[in-house]
Residue frames as qw, qx, qy, qz and C-alpha x, y, z in Angstrom:
[[0.429, 0.877, 0.111, 0.187, 39.38, 126.34, 90.27],
 [0.196, -0.911, 0.362, -0.018, 42.22, 127.76, 92.33],
 [0.742, -0.306, 0.567, 0.186, 43.95, 124.39, 92.26],
 [0.736, 0.505, 0.375, 0.252, 43.72, 124.28, 88.46],
 [0.222, 0.956, -0.089, 0.167, 45.15, 127.77, 88.14],
 [0.466, -0.743, 0.479, 0.031, 47.92, 126.94, 90.62],
 [0.818, -0.022, 0.534, 0.214, 48.76, 123.73, 88.75],
 [0.609, 0.721, 0.208, 0.257, 48.84, 125.62, 85.39],
 [0.041, -0.962, 0.250, -0.098, 51.13, 128.19, 86.94],
 [0.659, -0.512, 0.536, 0.127, 53.52, 125.54, 88.23],
 [0.798, 0.283, 0.459, 0.268, 53.66, 123.84, 84.84],
 [0.402, 0.884, 0.051, 0.232, 54.27, 127.14, 83.10],
 [0.312, -0.877, 0.366, 0.002, 57.04, 127.93, 85.59],
 [0.739, -0.268, 0.576, 0.225, 58.79, 124.63, 85.03],
 [0.705, 0.564, 0.355, 0.243, 58.45, 124.98, 81.28],
 [0.163, 0.969, -0.129, 0.134, 60.06, 128.43, 81.37],
 [0.510, -0.696, 0.500, 0.081, 62.88, 127.06, 83.55],
 [0.811, 0.050, 0.528, 0.247, 63.55, 124.14, 81.18],
 [0.545, 0.778, 0.191, 0.248, 63.52, 126.46, 78.12],
 [0.085, -0.955, 0.274, -0.077, 65.89, 128.86, 79.92],
 [0.660, -0.482, 0.553, 0.162, 68.25, 126.02, 80.88],
 [0.780, 0.367, 0.432, 0.266, 68.29, 124.64, 77.31],
 [0.344, 0.916, 0.024, 0.204, 69.08, 128.10, 76.02],
 [0.344, -0.845, 0.410, 0.006, 71.91, 128.51, 78.57],
 [0.768, -0.210, 0.567, 0.212, 73.37, 125.09, 77.75],
 [0.692, 0.592, 0.316, 0.266, 73.16, 125.75, 74.04],
 [0.125, 0.966, -0.160, 0.160, 74.88, 129.11, 74.49],
 [0.525, -0.689, 0.498, 0.042, 77.50, 127.60, 76.85],
 [0.844, 0.073, 0.484, 0.219, 78.17, 124.66, 74.51],
 [0.566, 0.768, 0.146, 0.261, 78.63, 126.96, 71.59],
 [0.069, -0.939, 0.301, -0.148, 80.94, 129.24, 73.56],
 [0.695, -0.489, 0.522, 0.074, 82.92, 126.26, 74.97],
 [0.847, 0.328, 0.349, 0.229, 83.36, 124.81, 71.49],
 [0.382, 0.882, -0.067, 0.268, 85.07, 128.03, 70.48],
 [0.504, -0.791, 0.345, 0.041, 87.58, 127.68, 73.30],
 [0.646, 0.584, -0.487, 0.070, 91.08, 126.81, 72.13],
 [0.920, -0.281, -0.169, 0.213, 93.37, 124.22, 73.72],
 [0.052, -0.936, 0.314, -0.149, 96.17, 125.88, 75.68],
 [0.125, -0.586, 0.790, -0.131, 98.07, 122.82, 76.88],
 [0.816, -0.001, -0.560, -0.144, 98.46, 119.05, 76.99],
 [0.468, -0.588, 0.504, -0.426, 98.45, 117.62, 80.54],
 [0.635, 0.180, -0.751, -0.023, 100.04, 114.26, 81.30],
 [0.637, -0.468, 0.395, -0.468, 98.89, 112.12, 84.25],
 [0.342, 0.284, -0.896, -0.003, 100.28, 108.73, 85.27],
 [0.806, -0.305, 0.004, -0.507, 98.10, 105.94, 86.63],
 [0.985, -0.139, -0.106, 0.012, 99.16, 103.07, 88.83],
 [0.661, -0.575, 0.340, 0.342, 102.62, 101.88, 89.83],
 [0.554, 0.808, -0.190, -0.068, 105.23, 103.05, 87.32],
 [0.837, -0.285, 0.296, 0.361, 108.15, 100.63, 87.15],
 [0.390, -0.011, 0.403, 0.828, 109.06, 102.27, 83.85],
 [0.256, 0.803, 0.466, -0.268, 107.45, 105.20, 82.14],
 [0.452, 0.517, 0.286, 0.668, 107.72, 107.46, 79.13],
 [0.214, -0.254, -0.247, 0.910, 108.49, 111.04, 80.00],
 [0.267, 0.717, 0.425, -0.484, 105.89, 113.77, 79.70],
 [0.161, 0.643, -0.394, -0.637, 107.77, 115.21, 76.69],
 [0.068, -0.097, 0.930, 0.347, 107.80, 111.80, 74.96],
 [0.208, 0.489, 0.832, -0.159, 104.04, 111.38, 75.50],
 [0.235, 0.757, 0.139, -0.593, 103.29, 114.90, 74.26],
 [0.079, 0.466, -0.654, -0.591, 105.38, 114.22, 71.14],
 [0.134, 0.156, 0.966, 0.154, 103.45, 111.01, 70.58],
 [0.245, 0.650, 0.595, -0.405, 100.12, 112.82, 70.99],
 [0.184, 0.719, -0.158, -0.651, 101.16, 115.37, 68.39],
 [0.026, -0.232, 0.839, 0.491, 101.70, 112.58, 65.82],
 [0.379, 0.399, 0.801, -0.237, 97.92, 111.93, 65.74],
 [0.246, 0.328, 0.598, 0.689, 97.72, 113.92, 62.48],
 [0.139, -0.850, -0.436, -0.261, 96.05, 116.94, 64.06],
 [0.164, 0.474, -0.316, 0.805, 96.90, 120.19, 65.69],
 [0.495, -0.522, -0.667, 0.194, 96.22, 120.09, 69.38],
 [0.307, -0.555, -0.244, 0.733, 97.60, 123.15, 71.18],
 [0.038, 0.302, -0.216, -0.928, 96.04, 126.26, 69.63],
 [0.213, -0.208, -0.778, -0.554, 93.17, 124.33, 68.01],
 [0.576, -0.294, 0.032, -0.762, 89.48, 124.63, 68.97],
 [0.394, -0.217, 0.821, -0.351, 88.44, 122.04, 71.49],
 [0.782, 0.312, 0.309, -0.443, 85.62, 120.78, 69.32],
 [0.683, 0.620, -0.345, -0.173, 88.07, 119.88, 66.56],
 [0.035, -0.547, 0.822, -0.154, 90.41, 117.78, 68.70],
 [0.871, -0.016, -0.401, -0.282, 89.95, 114.01, 68.31],
 [0.433, -0.609, 0.598, -0.291, 90.80, 112.44, 71.65],
 [0.954, 0.043, 0.282, -0.088, 90.25, 108.89, 70.32],
 [0.728, 0.616, -0.199, 0.226, 92.99, 109.44, 67.74],
 [0.039, -0.753, 0.536, -0.378, 95.34, 110.59, 70.51],
 [0.764, -0.340, 0.477, -0.270, 94.56, 107.48, 72.58],
 [0.948, 0.300, 0.103, 0.008, 95.23, 105.19, 69.62],
 [0.544, 0.705, -0.340, 0.301, 98.60, 106.68, 68.71],
 [0.224, -0.655, 0.600, -0.401, 99.88, 106.57, 72.31],
 [0.865, -0.170, 0.388, -0.268, 98.53, 103.01, 72.92],
 [0.869, 0.462, -0.172, 0.037, 100.57, 101.79, 69.98],
 [0.128, 0.704, -0.625, 0.313, 103.75, 102.35, 71.98],
 [0.730, -0.040, -0.681, 0.042, 104.81, 99.01, 73.50],
 [0.250, 0.081, -0.649, 0.714, 105.51, 100.53, 76.89],
 [0.404, -0.092, 0.166, -0.895, 101.88, 101.74, 77.29],
 [0.104, 0.228, 0.960, -0.125, 99.15, 99.47, 78.60],
 [0.109, 0.762, 0.635, 0.062, 96.26, 102.00, 78.40],
 [0.184, -0.033, 0.030, 0.982, 95.83, 105.63, 77.42],
 [0.038, 0.756, 0.652, -0.041, 92.76, 107.77, 78.10],
 [0.215, 0.069, 0.099, 0.969, 92.47, 111.27, 76.67],
 [0.046, -0.765, -0.642, 0.018, 89.79, 113.78, 77.59],
 [0.202, 0.526, 0.085, 0.822, 89.10, 117.50, 77.34],
 [0.350, -0.639, -0.525, 0.441, 88.71, 119.96, 80.17],
 [0.165, 0.662, 0.165, 0.713, 87.86, 123.67, 80.22],
 [0.427, -0.538, -0.458, 0.565, 88.57, 126.08, 83.10],
 [0.108, 0.875, 0.212, 0.422, 87.94, 129.72, 83.62],
 [0.546, -0.315, -0.257, 0.732, 90.34, 132.22, 85.12],
 [0.037, -0.714, -0.181, 0.676, 90.60, 136.01, 85.21],
 [0.022, 0.403, -0.503, -0.764, 91.44, 136.10, 81.49],
 [0.694, 0.230, -0.235, -0.640, 88.58, 133.89, 80.34],
 [0.958, -0.020, 0.230, -0.173, 88.09, 130.26, 79.34],
 [0.115, 0.638, -0.743, -0.166, 91.06, 127.97, 78.66],
 [0.957, 0.075, -0.084, -0.266, 91.09, 124.43, 77.34],
 [0.170, -0.576, 0.800, 0.005, 93.36, 121.47, 78.00],
 [0.877, 0.113, -0.400, -0.241, 93.66, 117.95, 76.75],
 [0.478, -0.563, 0.627, -0.247, 94.55, 115.56, 79.60],
 [0.760, 0.272, -0.574, -0.134, 96.16, 112.21, 78.81],
 [0.652, -0.512, 0.479, -0.289, 96.16, 109.57, 81.55],
 [0.641, 0.440, -0.622, -0.088, 98.66, 106.78, 80.86],
 [0.811, -0.413, 0.392, -0.135, 99.14, 103.41, 82.52],
 [0.296, 0.636, -0.694, -0.161, 102.38, 101.64, 81.61],
 [0.925, 0.001, -0.377, -0.051, 103.14, 97.94, 81.31],
 [0.529, -0.723, 0.432, -0.109, 105.15, 96.36, 84.11],
 [0.621, 0.485, -0.616, -0.026, 108.25, 94.49, 82.89],
 [0.855, -0.440, 0.241, -0.133, 109.13, 91.20, 84.63],
 [0.822, -0.110, 0.409, 0.382, 112.00, 90.03, 82.42],
 [0.253, 0.815, -0.315, -0.417, 114.55, 91.48, 79.99],
 [0.902, 0.177, 0.370, 0.132, 115.53, 89.35, 76.99],
 [0.048, 0.709, -0.546, -0.443, 118.71, 89.40, 74.91],
 [0.767, 0.162, 0.617, 0.067, 118.32, 87.13, 71.89],
 [0.372, 0.049, 0.594, 0.711, 118.93, 86.97, 68.16],
 [0.070, 0.729, 0.610, 0.303, 115.56, 88.73, 67.80],
 [0.039, 0.696, -0.053, 0.715, 116.87, 91.76, 69.70],
 [0.276, -0.126, -0.686, 0.662, 116.72, 93.02, 73.24],
 [0.381, -0.460, -0.272, -0.755, 113.48, 93.97, 74.93],
 [0.260, -0.107, 0.729, -0.624, 111.46, 93.67, 78.12],
 [0.407, -0.312, -0.743, -0.431, 108.32, 91.53, 78.50],
 [0.453, -0.340, 0.343, -0.750, 105.47, 91.89, 80.93],
 [0.435, -0.119, 0.844, -0.290, 103.71, 89.00, 82.68],
 [0.756, 0.455, 0.316, -0.349, 101.41, 88.45, 79.63],
 [0.720, 0.050, 0.506, 0.473, 104.40, 88.16, 77.32],
 [0.361, 0.906, 0.199, 0.097, 103.88, 91.53, 75.57],
 [0.675, 0.146, -0.036, 0.722, 107.08, 93.15, 74.40],
 [0.179, -0.953, -0.126, 0.209, 108.19, 96.43, 75.89],
 [0.626, 0.651, -0.133, 0.408, 110.86, 98.38, 73.97],
 [0.655, -0.365, -0.177, 0.637, 114.15, 99.21, 75.69],
 [0.149, 0.920, 0.122, 0.342, 114.76, 102.95, 76.15],
 [0.495, 0.245, -0.374, 0.745, 117.60, 105.06, 77.41],
 [0.263, -0.501, 0.074, -0.821, 114.98, 107.01, 79.38],
 [0.758, -0.404, 0.226, -0.460, 113.99, 104.16, 81.70],
 [0.385, 0.316, -0.863, 0.086, 115.31, 100.91, 83.16],
 [0.819, -0.378, -0.029, -0.431, 113.83, 98.07, 85.22],
 [0.134, -0.498, 0.828, -0.221, 115.58, 95.88, 87.79],
 [0.916, 0.069, 0.132, -0.373, 114.37, 92.49, 86.52],
 [0.730, -0.221, 0.600, 0.242, 116.05, 89.19, 85.71],
 [0.310, 0.649, -0.470, -0.511, 117.88, 88.93, 82.39],
 [0.854, 0.102, 0.510, 0.010, 117.50, 86.03, 79.96],
 [0.161, 0.682, -0.543, -0.463, 119.94, 85.38, 77.14],
 [0.343, -0.164, 0.903, 0.199, 120.41, 82.76, 74.40],
 [0.132, -0.114, -0.808, -0.562, 118.17, 80.81, 72.07],
 [0.189, 0.354, 0.659, -0.636, 114.80, 82.24, 73.13],
 [0.050, -0.354, -0.691, -0.629, 111.62, 82.05, 71.08],
 [0.381, -0.297, 0.034, -0.875, 108.39, 83.86, 71.77],
 [0.810, -0.255, -0.431, -0.304, 106.72, 80.54, 72.57],
 [0.675, -0.075, -0.573, 0.458, 109.41, 79.57, 75.05],
 [0.022, 0.256, -0.296, 0.920, 109.09, 83.00, 76.72],
 [0.602, -0.294, -0.083, -0.738, 105.37, 82.41, 77.35],
 [0.893, -0.169, -0.369, -0.195, 105.41, 78.71, 78.23],
 [0.816, -0.081, -0.388, 0.422, 108.70, 78.44, 80.16],
 [0.379, 0.226, -0.276, 0.854, 110.42, 81.68, 81.10],
 [0.308, -0.496, -0.023, -0.812, 107.41, 83.65, 82.36],
 [0.826, -0.455, -0.267, -0.197, 106.18, 80.92, 84.75],
 [0.771, -0.025, -0.335, 0.541, 109.77, 80.48, 85.90],
 [0.192, 0.333, -0.171, 0.907, 110.27, 84.19, 86.54],
 [0.540, -0.541, -0.169, -0.622, 106.84, 84.43, 88.25],
 [0.862, -0.347, -0.350, 0.120, 107.90, 81.67, 90.65],
 [0.581, 0.086, -0.270, 0.763, 111.17, 83.52, 91.41],
 [0.050, -0.491, -0.018, -0.869, 109.40, 86.84, 91.87],
 [0.672, -0.565, -0.231, -0.419, 107.13, 85.43, 94.61],
 [0.861, -0.348, -0.210, 0.307, 110.08, 84.10, 96.65],
 [0.142, -0.975, 0.165, 0.041, 112.19, 86.81, 98.34],
 [0.634, -0.487, 0.515, 0.310, 115.30, 84.61, 98.47],
 [0.646, 0.242, 0.575, 0.440, 115.28, 83.53, 94.82],
 [0.273, 0.921, 0.244, 0.132, 114.23, 86.98, 93.66],
 [0.215, -0.917, 0.310, 0.126, 117.40, 88.44, 95.26],
 [0.632, -0.395, 0.609, 0.271, 119.66, 85.52, 94.31],
 [0.619, 0.268, 0.626, 0.391, 118.93, 84.82, 90.64],
 [0.045, 0.709, -0.066, -0.701, 119.92, 87.58, 88.28],
 [0.351, 0.511, -0.534, -0.575, 120.52, 85.96, 84.87],
 [0.812, 0.138, 0.545, -0.158, 119.02, 83.04, 82.97],
 [0.126, 0.496, -0.672, -0.535, 120.87, 81.54, 80.00],
 [0.868, 0.249, 0.296, -0.311, 119.00, 79.34, 77.58],
 [0.305, -0.409, 0.751, 0.419, 121.23, 76.86, 75.79],
 [0.328, 0.225, -0.647, -0.650, 120.68, 75.22, 72.41],
 [0.240, -0.196, -0.950, -0.035, 118.70, 72.38, 74.06],
 [0.400, -0.606, -0.326, -0.606, 116.31, 74.79, 75.73],
 [0.691, -0.442, -0.479, 0.313, 117.72, 74.15, 79.18],
 [0.154, -0.946, 0.012, -0.284, 118.27, 76.92, 81.73],
 [0.684, 0.014, -0.345, 0.643, 121.63, 77.86, 83.25],
 [0.293, -0.919, -0.239, -0.113, 121.36, 80.32, 86.14],
 [0.442, 0.345, -0.333, 0.758, 123.79, 82.95, 87.34],
 [0.502, -0.704, -0.489, 0.117, 123.43, 83.93, 90.97],
 [0.036, -0.927, 0.122, -0.352, 124.19, 87.08, 92.94],
 [0.465, -0.686, 0.540, -0.147, 126.07, 85.25, 95.73],
 [0.782, -0.122, 0.596, 0.139, 128.63, 82.61, 94.74],
 [0.118, 0.570, -0.560, -0.590, 130.58, 82.10, 91.51],
 [0.355, 0.043, 0.925, 0.128, 128.91, 78.83, 90.54],
 [0.433, 0.076, -0.444, -0.781, 126.59, 78.25, 87.58],
 [0.536, 0.067, 0.718, -0.440, 123.40, 76.38, 88.24],
 [0.211, 0.069, -0.793, -0.568, 122.44, 73.92, 85.52],
 [0.505, 0.068, 0.466, -0.724, 118.73, 73.91, 86.14],
 [0.230, 0.195, 0.921, 0.246, 117.61, 71.90, 83.10],
 [0.157, -0.456, -0.553, -0.679, 114.06, 72.47, 81.88],
 [0.292, -0.340, 0.258, -0.856, 111.31, 74.10, 83.94],
 [0.761, -0.258, -0.512, -0.304, 109.55, 70.82, 84.65],
 [0.752, -0.472, -0.408, 0.211, 109.26, 70.18, 88.40],
 [0.302, 0.603, -0.215, 0.707, 110.84, 73.55, 89.10],
 [0.535, -0.703, 0.116, -0.454, 109.33, 73.85, 92.59],
 [0.955, -0.275, 0.021, 0.107, 110.99, 70.56, 93.60],
 [0.716, 0.363, -0.118, 0.584, 114.31, 71.59, 92.02],
 [0.010, -0.718, 0.194, -0.669, 114.31, 74.86, 93.96],
 [0.753, -0.594, 0.096, -0.267, 113.57, 73.03, 97.18],
 [0.944, -0.024, -0.021, 0.329, 116.49, 70.68, 96.55],
 [0.477, 0.551, -0.131, 0.672, 118.74, 73.65, 95.74],
 [0.311, -0.757, 0.170, -0.549, 117.77, 75.51, 98.90],
 [0.909, -0.412, 0.059, -0.023, 118.45, 72.40, 100.96],
 [0.821, 0.229, -0.080, 0.517, 121.91, 72.17, 99.35],
 [0.123, 0.717, -0.145, 0.670, 122.56, 75.80, 100.23],
 [0.586, -0.684, 0.136, -0.413, 121.52, 75.28, 103.82],
 [0.948, -0.291, 0.115, 0.064, 123.47, 72.07, 104.36],
 [0.834, 0.153, 0.105, 0.519, 126.61, 72.46, 102.22],
 [0.372, 0.568, 0.056, 0.732, 127.17, 76.13, 101.61],
 [0.424, -0.863, -0.236, -0.142, 126.23, 77.49, 105.06],
 [0.678, -0.599, 0.080, 0.418, 129.85, 77.49, 106.33],
 [0.058, 0.843, -0.288, -0.452, 131.19, 80.05, 103.83],
 [0.556, -0.097, 0.738, 0.368, 131.64, 77.46, 101.10],
 [0.513, 0.728, 0.221, -0.398, 129.98, 79.61, 98.40],
 [0.377, 0.763, -0.446, -0.277, 133.07, 79.56, 96.14],
 [0.503, -0.345, 0.792, 0.030, 133.97, 75.92, 96.71],
 [0.578, 0.324, 0.739, 0.120, 131.85, 74.66, 93.78],
 [0.028, -0.250, 0.413, 0.875, 131.85, 75.89, 90.19],
 [0.450, -0.081, -0.568, -0.684, 128.68, 74.11, 89.00],
 [0.410, 0.065, 0.742, -0.526, 125.51, 72.89, 90.63],
 [0.266, 0.026, -0.765, -0.586, 123.52, 70.46, 88.50],
 [0.476, 0.115, 0.564, -0.666, 119.76, 70.05, 89.04],
 [0.556, 0.255, -0.465, -0.641, 118.72, 68.43, 85.77],
 [0.382, 0.011, -0.924, 0.010, 118.80, 64.95, 87.29],
 [0.603, -0.532, -0.309, -0.508, 115.62, 63.99, 89.16],
 [0.785, -0.601, -0.125, -0.081, 115.73, 63.93, 92.98],
 [0.790, -0.298, -0.017, 0.536, 119.40, 64.83, 93.26],
 [0.078, 0.984, -0.144, -0.064, 121.80, 67.73, 93.34],
 [0.869, 0.084, 0.051, 0.485, 125.28, 67.24, 91.77],
 [0.112, -0.978, 0.117, 0.133, 127.94, 69.71, 92.67],
 [0.827, 0.341, -0.067, 0.443, 131.30, 70.08, 90.89],
 [0.524, -0.684, -0.038, 0.506, 134.23, 71.62, 92.70],
 [0.257, 0.941, -0.143, -0.169, 136.09, 74.63, 91.35]]
């Protein structure tokens, strides 16, 4: 009998606690929904080779066809904010969420936007305009507010050539410290062949197409080590790699 009474008392106690908690949460939720947004907070995720400024991101957020600062938290659509920011070509991902804090003056709301930018690996100057591309080939708009130290490609460049030829070529260069420092510009001629401009030396390198590029770079490095090692960097005006298994150098 005592056990039954004790068990009933425990159940009643837990029931009261649950009801009380639901009431508190309902009250808190209603009160929090009345809180207004006081600010937009920008956070950056990951390595930022380039990035939009906080002011630029806040301006983008405000184009989501809604009032943010000064509006009630419950009326702010964070998904709409994410969509409008993600449409910018420099942005890889955007996550927006709401937070509420309490200070001596009461509750205050904020919308936090966490942005991860694309990483440019190449800058292109072509008849289609000038822009950066990342390793997936996605275009990144050029801005006066940021710059990236990446190789430059000029000439007759299509989107398909960027993906199939230039990006694998640039990826190969990027993984090699010597070539990453040495090759600064890639010109694509009307035949789709590459002509390289180097940091050291005044010669142009007629690379040809990207087929067998690892072998061509090995041959070029051997030429550097054997022929140009004795301060002969300006002796040749052109180095031709388009012919299989040979390096042809033309004197200045």
